[in-house]
C-alpha positions as CSV (number, residue, x, y, z in Angstrom):
1,M,-5.0,10.1,11.4
2,S,-6.4,7.2,9.4
3,N,-4.2,4.3,8.3
4,L,-4.8,5.1,4.6
5,L,-3.9,8.8,5.2
6,S,-0.7,7.8,7.0
7,R,0.3,5.6,4.0
8,L,-0.5,8.4,1.5
9,C,1.6,10.9,3.5
10,A,4.5,8.4,3.5
11,L,4.3,8.2,-0.2
12,F,4.9,11.9,-0.6
13,K,7.0,12.8,2.4
14,P,8.8,9.9,4.0
15,S,9.3,10.6,7.7
16,Q,12.3,9.7,9.8
17,S,9.8,8.5,12.5
18,V,8.4,5.8,10.3
19,Q,9.4,2.5,11.8
20,L,7.6,-0.3,9.9
21,V,4.9,-0.2,7.3
22,S,2.7,-3.0,6.2
23,V,2.0,-3.3,2.4
24,A,-0.6,-5.7,1.0
25,A,-1.5,-6.9,-2.4
26,G,-2.7,-4.1,-4.7
27,E,-0.8,-1.4,-2.7
28,L,2.3,0.6,-3.8
29,I,5.4,0.5,-1.7
30,P,5.7,4.0,-0.2
31,F,9.6,4.1,0.2
32,A,12.7,2.2,-0.6
33,G,13.2,-0.2,2.2
34,L,14.1,-3.6,3.7
35,V,11.7,-6.4,4.1
36,I,11.4,-7.3,7.8
37,E,8.5,-9.8,7.5
38,G,6.4,-11.5,4.9
39,N,6.8,-12.4,1.3
40,A,5.3,-11.0,-1.9
41,C,5.4,-10.9,-5.6
42,V,6.3,-7.2,-6.5
43,D,6.2,-5.5,-9.9
44,E,8.9,-2.8,-10.0
45,S,8.8,-2.3,-13.8
46,A,7.6,1.3,-13.5
47,V,10.6,2.2,-11.4
48,S,13.4,-0.2,-12.4
49,G,12.5,-1.2,-16.0
50,V,12.7,-4.9,-15.1
51,S,9.6,-6.4,-16.8
52,T,9.3,-9.5,-14.7
53,P,7.8,-9.3,-11.2
54,E,10.1,-10.5,-8.4
55,M,9.5,-12.5,-5.2
56,V,10.8,-10.6,-2.2
57,D,11.1,-11.7,1.4
58,A,13.3,-11.2,4.5
59,T,16.1,-13.4,3.0
60,P,19.3,-11.5,2.3
61,G,19.6,-10.8,-1.4
62,H,15.8,-10.8,-1.8
63,D,15.0,-8.3,1.0
64,H,15.2,-4.9,-0.8
65,V,12.2,-3.0,-2.3
66,N,12.0,0.2,-4.2
67,K,9.6,3.1,-3.8
68,G,6.7,2.8,-6.2
69,G,6.8,-1.0,-6.6
70,L,3.3,-2.6,-6.8
71,V,2.6,-5.6,-4.5
72,L,0.8,-8.1,-6.8
73,E,0.4,-11.0,-4.2
74,G,1.2,-11.5,-0.6
75,S,2.1,-8.8,2.0
76,L,5.2,-7.3,3.5
77,K,6.4,-5.3,6.5
78,I,9.1,-3.0,5.5
79,R,11.5,-0.6,7.2
80,P,12.8,2.5,5.3
81,L,16.4,2.5,4.3
82,S,18.4,4.9,6.5
83,K,19.7,8.0,4.8
84,K,23.4,8.2,5.1
């Protein structure tokens, strides 16, 4: 399965087997998750209503991303939030 196809599948059906996903500038974040590595400017206005893009990284308090956010600059490795 191609990398692009894997990412598209994750957008529509998040899998319990997904460990880490890399998201680069211009890509949508496929699931709500925690940033494990990297830093990026992310526009979440479509999902959160916040009009100002935010910088996110692996620092506590800045490490959560929402499904559907658009990475404007930078890149991230994210892990899905566990379902409780």
